[in-house]
C-alpha positions as CSV (number, residue, x, y, z in Angstrom):
1,M,-56.0,81.9,-27.2
2,T,-52.4,80.9,-26.5
3,A,-51.1,77.7,-27.9
4,L,-49.1,77.0,-24.8
5,P,-51.0,78.2,-21.6
6,L,-48.7,79.1,-18.8
7,D,-50.0,76.3,-16.7
8,T,-48.9,73.9,-19.5
9,L,-45.4,75.5,-19.8
10,K,-44.8,74.9,-16.1
11,K,-45.9,71.2,-16.6
12,K,-43.8,70.7,-19.6
13,A,-40.9,72.5,-17.7
14,A,-41.3,70.1,-14.6
15,S,-41.2,67.2,-17.0
16,G,-38.0,68.4,-18.9
17,E,-40.1,68.5,-22.1
18,I,-39.2,72.3,-22.4
19,D,-36.1,73.7,-21.1
20,T,-35.7,77.0,-23.2
21,V,-38.0,79.9,-23.5
22,L,-37.3,82.5,-26.2
23,A,-38.4,85.9,-25.2
24,C,-38.8,87.9,-28.4
25,A,-39.6,91.5,-29.2
26,V,-40.0,92.8,-33.0
27,D,-37.4,95.4,-34.0
28,M,-37.9,98.2,-36.6
29,Q,-37.1,95.9,-39.5
30,G,-39.8,93.2,-38.4
31,R,-37.3,90.9,-37.1
32,L,-37.3,88.8,-33.8
33,V,-34.8,90.1,-31.1
34,G,-34.5,89.0,-27.7
35,K,-33.1,86.4,-25.1
36,R,-33.1,82.7,-24.6
37,F,-34.1,81.9,-20.9
38,H,-33.6,78.6,-19.2
39,V,-37.3,77.9,-18.4
40,A,-36.9,77.8,-14.8
41,N,-35.6,81.3,-14.8
42,F,-38.1,82.6,-17.1
43,L,-40.9,81.2,-14.9
44,E,-39.4,82.7,-11.8
45,S,-38.9,86.2,-13.1
46,G,-38.5,86.3,-16.9
47,I,-42.4,86.0,-17.3
48,E,-42.7,89.5,-15.6
49,E,-40.1,91.3,-17.6
50,T,-36.6,91.3,-18.7
51,H,-34.3,94.1,-20.1
52,C,-32.5,94.9,-23.4
53,C,-30.5,97.7,-24.9
54,N,-32.8,100.6,-26.4
55,Y,-30.7,100.5,-29.5
56,L,-32.7,97.6,-30.7
57,L,-35.3,100.1,-32.1
58,A,-32.4,102.4,-33.5
59,T,-30.2,100.3,-35.8
60,D,-30.0,99.5,-39.3
61,L,-30.4,96.3,-41.2
62,E,-26.6,95.3,-40.3
63,M,-27.2,96.1,-36.5
64,D,-25.1,99.3,-36.7
65,T,-25.8,102.3,-34.5
66,P,-26.4,105.1,-36.8
67,A,-26.7,108.8,-35.6
68,G,-29.6,111.2,-35.7
69,Y,-32.5,109.2,-33.4
70,A,-34.1,111.6,-30.9
71,A,-35.0,108.3,-28.9
72,T,-31.5,107.0,-28.0
73,S,-27.9,107.7,-29.1
74,W,-24.3,107.4,-28.0
75,A,-24.4,110.8,-26.3
76,A,-27.5,109.4,-24.2
77,G,-25.6,106.2,-23.5
78,Y,-27.9,103.7,-25.0
79,G,-29.8,102.6,-22.0
80,D,-32.4,100.0,-21.4
81,Y,-35.9,99.1,-22.3
82,V,-38.0,96.6,-20.5
83,L,-39.3,93.6,-22.5
84,K,-42.6,92.5,-21.2
85,P,-44.0,89.2,-22.3
86,D,-47.5,88.9,-23.6
87,P,-48.5,85.5,-22.2
88,E,-51.3,85.1,-24.8
89,T,-48.4,84.8,-27.4
90,L,-46.7,81.6,-25.7
91,C,-46.3,78.9,-28.1
92,P,-44.0,75.9,-28.8
93,V,-41.2,76.2,-31.4
94,P,-41.6,72.9,-33.1
95,W,-38.3,72.9,-35.1
96,L,-36.1,73.6,-32.1
97,E,-35.7,71.0,-29.3
98,G,-37.4,71.7,-26.0
99,T,-38.1,75.3,-27.0
100,A,-41.0,77.7,-26.5
101,L,-41.3,81.2,-27.6
102,V,-43.1,84.3,-26.2
103,L,-43.6,87.9,-28.0
104,C,-42.6,90.9,-25.7
105,D,-43.5,94.6,-25.7
106,F,-41.2,97.4,-25.2
107,L,-41.7,99.4,-22.3
108,D,-39.8,102.5,-21.0
109,H,-37.2,101.5,-18.4
110,H,-38.2,104.2,-15.8
111,H,-42.0,104.7,-16.3
112,R,-43.0,101.2,-17.9
113,A,-44.9,103.0,-20.4
114,P,-45.2,101.6,-23.8
115,V,-42.5,102.6,-26.3
116,A,-44.4,104.8,-28.8
117,H,-42.2,103.9,-31.6
118,A,-42.1,100.2,-31.2
119,P,-43.8,98.4,-34.2
120,R,-46.2,96.5,-32.0
121,Q,-47.1,99.3,-30.1
122,I,-47.9,101.6,-33.3
123,L,-50.3,99.1,-34.4
124,K,-51.8,98.8,-31.0
125,A,-52.7,102.6,-31.0
126,Q,-54.4,102.5,-34.2
127,M,-56.3,99.5,-33.3
128,Q,-57.5,101.5,-30.2
129,R,-58.8,104.4,-32.5
130,A,-60.8,101.7,-34.4
131,G,-62.1,100.5,-31.1
132,A,-63.2,103.9,-30.1
133,K,-65.5,103.7,-32.8
134,G,-66.8,100.1,-31.9
135,L,-64.7,98.6,-34.8
136,V,-62.3,95.7,-34.9
137,P,-59.7,95.7,-37.6
138,M,-59.6,92.2,-39.3
139,M,-56.6,91.5,-41.4
140,A,-54.6,88.7,-43.3
141,T,-51.2,89.0,-45.0
142,E,-50.0,86.9,-47.6
143,L,-46.1,85.8,-47.5
144,E,-44.1,85.6,-50.7
145,F,-40.5,84.5,-50.9
146,F,-37.9,82.7,-52.7
147,I,-36.0,79.4,-51.6
148,F,-32.7,79.0,-52.9
149,Q,-30.6,75.7,-53.4
150,R,-27.8,76.5,-51.4
151,S,-27.3,77.7,-47.7
152,Y,-27.0,81.2,-46.4
153,D,-23.2,80.6,-45.5
154,E,-22.6,79.1,-49.1
155,I,-24.3,82.2,-50.8
156,R,-22.6,84.6,-48.5
157,A,-19.2,83.2,-49.3
158,E,-19.7,83.4,-53.0
159,G,-20.6,87.1,-52.8
160,Y,-24.3,86.4,-53.3
161,R,-23.9,85.8,-57.0
162,D,-25.2,83.1,-59.3
163,L,-28.2,82.4,-57.0
164,E,-30.2,79.3,-57.9
165,P,-33.7,78.7,-56.9
166,L,-34.5,75.3,-55.3
167,V,-37.3,74.8,-58.0
168,K,-36.1,75.8,-61.5
169,Y,-39.5,76.7,-63.0
170,N,-42.4,79.0,-62.7
171,Q,-44.5,76.7,-60.3
172,D,-47.7,78.8,-60.0
173,Y,-50.4,76.7,-58.7
174,S,-48.4,73.6,-59.8
175,I,-48.8,70.5,-57.6
176,Q,-46.1,68.5,-59.6
177,L,-43.5,71.3,-59.1
178,S,-44.4,72.3,-55.6
179,T,-43.7,68.9,-54.4
180,R,-39.9,69.6,-55.0
181,D,-40.0,71.9,-52.0
182,E,-42.1,69.9,-49.8
183,H,-39.2,69.1,-47.6
184,V,-39.2,72.6,-46.4
185,L,-42.7,73.8,-46.6
186,R,-44.4,70.5,-45.1
187,P,-42.4,71.0,-42.0
188,V,-43.3,74.8,-42.0
189,R,-46.9,74.3,-42.3
190,N,-47.0,71.6,-39.6
191,A,-44.8,73.8,-37.2
192,L,-47.1,77.0,-37.6
193,F,-50.1,74.8,-36.8
194,E,-48.5,73.4,-33.7
195,M,-47.7,77.0,-32.7
196,G,-51.5,77.8,-32.8
197,I,-51.1,79.8,-36.2
198,P,-54.1,79.1,-38.3
199,V,-52.0,78.4,-41.5
200,E,-54.2,77.8,-44.5
201,N,-51.8,76.5,-47.4
202,T,-48.7,76.9,-49.2
203,K,-48.6,77.1,-53.2
204,G,-46.0,77.9,-55.8
205,E,-46.0,81.5,-56.9
206,A,-45.8,83.4,-60.5
207,E,-42.0,83.1,-60.8
208,T,-39.3,80.6,-61.0
209,G,-38.8,79.2,-57.5
210,Q,-41.3,81.6,-55.8
211,E,-43.4,80.4,-52.8
212,E,-46.5,81.8,-51.1
213,L,-47.8,81.2,-47.7
214,N,-51.3,82.0,-46.5
215,I,-52.7,82.4,-42.9
216,R,-56.3,82.7,-41.9
217,F,-57.3,86.3,-41.0
218,G,-57.6,87.5,-37.4
219,D,-57.6,90.8,-35.5
220,A,-54.9,93.1,-36.8
221,L,-52.3,92.3,-34.0
222,A,-52.8,88.7,-34.4
223,A,-52.3,88.9,-38.1
224,C,-48.9,90.8,-37.7
225,D,-47.8,88.3,-34.9
226,R,-48.6,85.3,-37.1
227,H,-46.9,87.0,-40.1
228,T,-43.7,87.6,-38.1
229,L,-43.5,84.1,-36.6
230,A,-44.2,82.3,-39.9
231,K,-41.4,84.5,-41.7
232,H,-39.0,83.5,-39.0
233,A,-40.1,79.9,-39.4
234,V,-39.5,79.8,-43.0
235,K,-36.0,81.1,-42.6
236,E,-35.0,78.9,-39.9
237,I,-36.7,75.7,-41.3
238,A,-35.1,76.4,-44.6
239,A,-31.8,76.7,-43.0
240,Q,-32.1,73.6,-41.1
241,K,-32.6,72.0,-44.6
242,G,-29.6,73.3,-46.1
243,H,-31.2,76.0,-47.9
244,A,-31.6,80.0,-47.9
245,A,-35.0,81.6,-47.9
246,T,-35.2,85.2,-49.0
247,F,-38.0,88.0,-48.5
248,L,-36.2,90.4,-50.6
249,P,-39.0,92.3,-52.8
250,K,-36.6,92.0,-56.1
251,W,-33.7,89.6,-55.8
252,H,-33.1,89.4,-59.6
253,T,-33.6,92.3,-62.1
254,D,-35.3,89.9,-64.7
255,R,-37.7,88.2,-62.1
256,V,-40.9,89.2,-60.7
257,G,-40.5,90.4,-57.1
258,S,-42.1,89.2,-53.9
259,A,-45.2,91.0,-52.4
260,A,-47.0,90.8,-49.1
261,H,-50.7,91.9,-49.6
262,I,-52.8,93.0,-46.9
263,H,-56.4,91.8,-46.7
264,Q,-58.4,94.1,-44.3
265,S,-61.9,94.9,-43.0
266,L,-63.6,96.4,-40.0
267,F,-65.9,94.3,-37.8
268,G,-68.5,95.6,-35.4
269,D,-70.7,93.6,-33.0
270,G,-69.1,90.4,-34.6
271,E,-70.4,91.3,-38.1
272,N,-68.3,92.6,-41.0
273,A,-68.9,96.4,-41.0
274,F,-67.8,96.5,-44.8
275,H,-70.6,94.4,-45.9
276,D,-74.1,95.8,-46.8
277,A,-76.2,93.6,-49.1
278,D,-77.8,96.6,-50.8
279,G,-74.9,98.6,-51.3
280,A,-73.0,98.7,-54.6
281,H,-70.6,95.5,-54.9
282,G,-72.0,94.5,-51.3
283,M,-69.9,97.6,-49.8
284,S,-71.1,99.5,-47.1
285,R,-70.8,103.4,-46.7
286,T,-68.0,102.6,-44.0
287,M,-66.1,100.4,-46.3
288,R,-66.3,103.0,-49.2
289,R,-65.1,105.8,-47.0
290,Y,-62.3,103.6,-45.5
291,V,-61.1,102.7,-49.0
292,A,-61.5,106.2,-50.2
293,G,-58.9,107.1,-47.3
294,L,-56.6,104.2,-48.4
295,L,-56.6,105.9,-52.0
296,K,-56.0,109.4,-50.9
297,Y,-53.4,108.7,-48.3
298,A,-51.4,105.9,-50.3
299,P,-48.6,108.1,-51.0
300,D,-48.2,109.2,-47.5
301,C,-48.2,105.5,-46.4
302,M,-45.8,104.4,-49.0
303,L,-42.6,104.3,-46.8
304,L,-44.3,101.9,-44.1
305,M,-45.1,99.4,-47.0
306,A,-41.9,99.7,-49.0
307,P,-39.0,100.9,-46.5
308,Y,-35.7,100.1,-48.3
309,I,-34.0,100.9,-51.7
310,N,-34.6,97.4,-52.9
311,S,-38.5,98.0,-52.3
312,Y,-39.0,100.1,-55.3
313,K,-37.2,98.0,-57.7
314,R,-40.3,95.6,-57.5
315,F,-42.6,98.3,-58.9
316,V,-42.6,97.4,-62.6
317,P,-45.7,97.3,-64.9
318,G,-46.8,93.9,-65.9
319,T,-45.4,92.1,-62.7
320,F,-48.3,92.1,-60.7
321,A,-46.6,95.0,-58.4
322,P,-49.0,97.8,-58.5
323,T,-47.5,101.5,-59.7
324,K,-51.1,103.3,-59.3
325,A,-53.1,104.2,-56.3
326,A,-56.4,103.0,-57.9
327,W,-59.1,100.3,-56.8
328,S,-60.7,97.9,-58.7
329,I,-62.7,94.8,-58.6
330,D,-60.9,91.6,-58.5
331,N,-58.2,93.4,-60.8
332,R,-54.6,92.4,-59.9
333,T,-53.2,95.6,-61.8
334,A,-54.6,97.9,-59.1
335,G,-53.0,99.0,-55.9
336,F,-56.2,98.0,-54.2
337,R,-58.2,95.2,-54.9
338,L,-61.7,94.5,-53.9
339,V,-62.2,90.8,-53.0
340,G,-65.4,88.9,-52.1
341,E,-67.6,91.3,-53.9
342,D,-71.4,91.1,-52.9
343,S,-70.4,88.6,-50.2
344,K,-70.3,88.9,-46.5
345,G,-66.6,88.3,-46.8
346,V,-66.2,91.6,-48.7
347,R,-62.9,93.1,-48.1
348,I,-60.0,95.3,-49.7
349,E,-56.8,93.8,-50.5
350,C,-53.7,96.2,-50.6
351,R,-51.2,95.1,-53.1
352,I,-48.6,97.6,-52.5
353,P,-46.5,96.2,-49.9
354,G,-43.4,94.1,-50.7
355,S,-42.2,91.1,-48.7
356,D,-39.8,93.4,-46.8
357,M,-42.4,95.3,-45.0
358,N,-42.7,95.3,-41.2
359,P,-46.2,94.2,-41.0
360,Y,-47.0,96.2,-37.8
361,L,-46.0,99.4,-39.5
362,A,-47.7,98.6,-42.7
363,C,-51.0,97.4,-41.4
364,A,-51.0,100.6,-38.8
365,A,-50.5,102.8,-41.8
366,Q,-53.3,101.2,-43.5
367,L,-55.6,101.6,-40.6
368,A,-54.6,105.3,-40.1
369,A,-55.3,106.0,-43.7
370,G,-58.8,104.0,-43.6
371,L,-59.8,105.7,-40.4
372,A,-59.0,109.0,-41.8
373,G,-61.5,108.4,-44.7
374,I,-64.0,107.7,-42.4
375,D,-63.6,110.5,-40.3
376,E,-63.4,112.9,-43.3
377,E,-66.3,111.1,-44.9
378,L,-64.6,110.8,-48.2
379,D,-66.2,109.8,-51.3
380,L,-64.9,106.7,-53.1
381,P,-64.5,107.1,-56.8
382,E,-65.7,104.6,-59.4
383,P,-63.5,101.6,-59.7
384,A,-61.0,101.4,-62.3
385,K,-61.3,98.9,-65.0
386,G,-58.9,97.2,-67.4
387,D,-55.1,97.6,-67.1
388,V,-54.4,100.3,-64.6
389,Y,-50.7,100.3,-65.5
390,G,-51.3,102.3,-68.5
391,M,-53.9,104.8,-67.1
392,E,-52.3,108.2,-67.1
393,D,-55.3,109.9,-65.1
394,V,-54.6,107.6,-62.0
395,P,-52.2,108.8,-59.6
396,D,-48.8,107.2,-59.2
397,V,-47.6,105.8,-55.9
398,P,-43.9,107.2,-54.9
399,H,-41.4,105.3,-56.8
400,T,-38.3,106.0,-55.0
401,L,-37.4,105.8,-51.3
402,R,-36.4,109.3,-51.4
403,A,-39.8,110.7,-52.7
404,A,-41.8,108.3,-50.2
405,T,-39.7,109.5,-47.2
406,E,-40.3,113.1,-48.2
407,T,-44.1,112.4,-48.5
408,F,-44.3,110.6,-45.0
409,R,-42.4,113.2,-43.4
410,N,-44.8,115.8,-44.4
411,S,-48.0,114.1,-43.8
412,A,-50.2,115.9,-41.6
413,M,-52.7,112.9,-41.4
414,L,-49.9,110.5,-40.3
415,R,-48.4,113.0,-37.6
416,A,-52.0,113.3,-36.3
417,A,-52.5,109.6,-36.4
418,L,-49.0,108.1,-35.3
419,G,-47.4,111.1,-33.5
420,N,-44.7,113.2,-34.3
421,D,-42.2,111.2,-32.6
422,V,-43.1,108.0,-34.7
423,V,-43.0,109.8,-38.1
424,D,-39.6,111.6,-37.0
425,H,-38.3,108.3,-36.1
426,Y,-39.0,106.3,-39.2
427,S,-38.2,109.3,-41.4
428,R,-34.8,109.0,-39.9
429,A,-34.5,105.3,-40.5
430,A,-35.4,105.9,-44.2
431,E,-32.6,108.6,-44.3
432,I,-30.2,106.2,-43.3
433,E,-30.9,103.7,-45.7
434,Q,-30.7,106.2,-48.5
435,E,-27.4,107.5,-47.2
436,D,-26.0,104.2,-47.2
437,F,-27.0,103.6,-50.5
438,D,-25.7,106.8,-51.8
439,R,-22.4,106.2,-50.0
440,V,-22.0,102.7,-51.8
441,V,-22.8,104.2,-55.2
442,T,-20.5,107.1,-54.7
443,G,-17.7,104.8,-53.6
444,Y,-18.4,102.4,-56.7
445,E,-18.4,105.3,-59.1
446,L,-15.1,106.7,-57.5
447,Q,-13.5,103.2,-58.0
448,R,-14.7,102.9,-61.5
449,G,-13.2,106.4,-62.2
450,F,-9.9,105.4,-60.5
451,E,-9.7,102.2,-62.7
452,R,-10.6,104.2,-65.9
453,A,-7.8,106.7,-65.3
């Protein structure tokens, strides 16, 4: 249910309480893009649709327009997409005066069909596959991040060097230390609550200055919408307080990285289809097959859980970032952790994604893999026990972007589940990331050689 029904928006517009509406879509990187409407124009026409350049789903992190995408290009002239607001997502933006927000879907400009490679649409397609089986995917994500003492502009001006976390200690579960960032996180919690997002809590995480934000589970689309809005809120509220927040998975070589764990289950007829009181560990046959699919196809899905060069710097043994495609019971060294053993809340937690994941893409990949496990009637191996990092008989996940891209590109399962256009589009995005990195490294090596000469 929307936190701001359309009739309420009209009343707040008439009273002058709201004068601006952000019409936002989600780009390939999981960021909000769109337009700021005067509320009168939004209510007159923007609520139906607006338009944007179709390069919004074909740029890199710096908003450059690299070549090689089939969907759009300079040769095709970079035409328009339609942005179609989803009224169910209307909500206030408490940290901005007189402002509301609505999430939009990308539609083809000519035929008004959903754009297949848009992140929100990719997830919707996998949810429809589950729905055809009478199942509703239920998910929740954890957001880990760091808050720095200085602002974004100050950090940029100093070349991103000598970064200093706002809290100077490992504050994992510490109430005393986490009080020091309450001037940021209290407004975040309250803003999310006012937006209709069922925020549960914030806490200190297991590295110097690291934070965690937890939101109650919902259906997969709601979970990803909430994740995206929460991440946006953290960045903007931190900036208003004079600080920078980063969701970079590995900001410092010697510091533990930030994750974005995905908790997932399937519901049928309002009940947890993963639960069977008579099954081992409380797991149903459906759950066992789903988890077996997650294990089998973890390498295929890696790119959508770890999409950048920096993503792979996080996977270090002994840092709570998993390096193996194993499942275990309440064991944080495994890529997949069984949570809620022998309870009606039994679920599987994927611990692989980093804080830089696009939640729609990562959750869609998880669904595709799990549903494949159900369709293929896969058997689940026995859970791993002990320290999974050192187990040589457990398969690794890809440890470089290059390897993950190759596995993703060649995945018959993902091509069948997501479609060739989607796989090719995000393969190209990964190639661009790798090309940019290779170009920088080559330039650095050439410069060093010149200096030595």
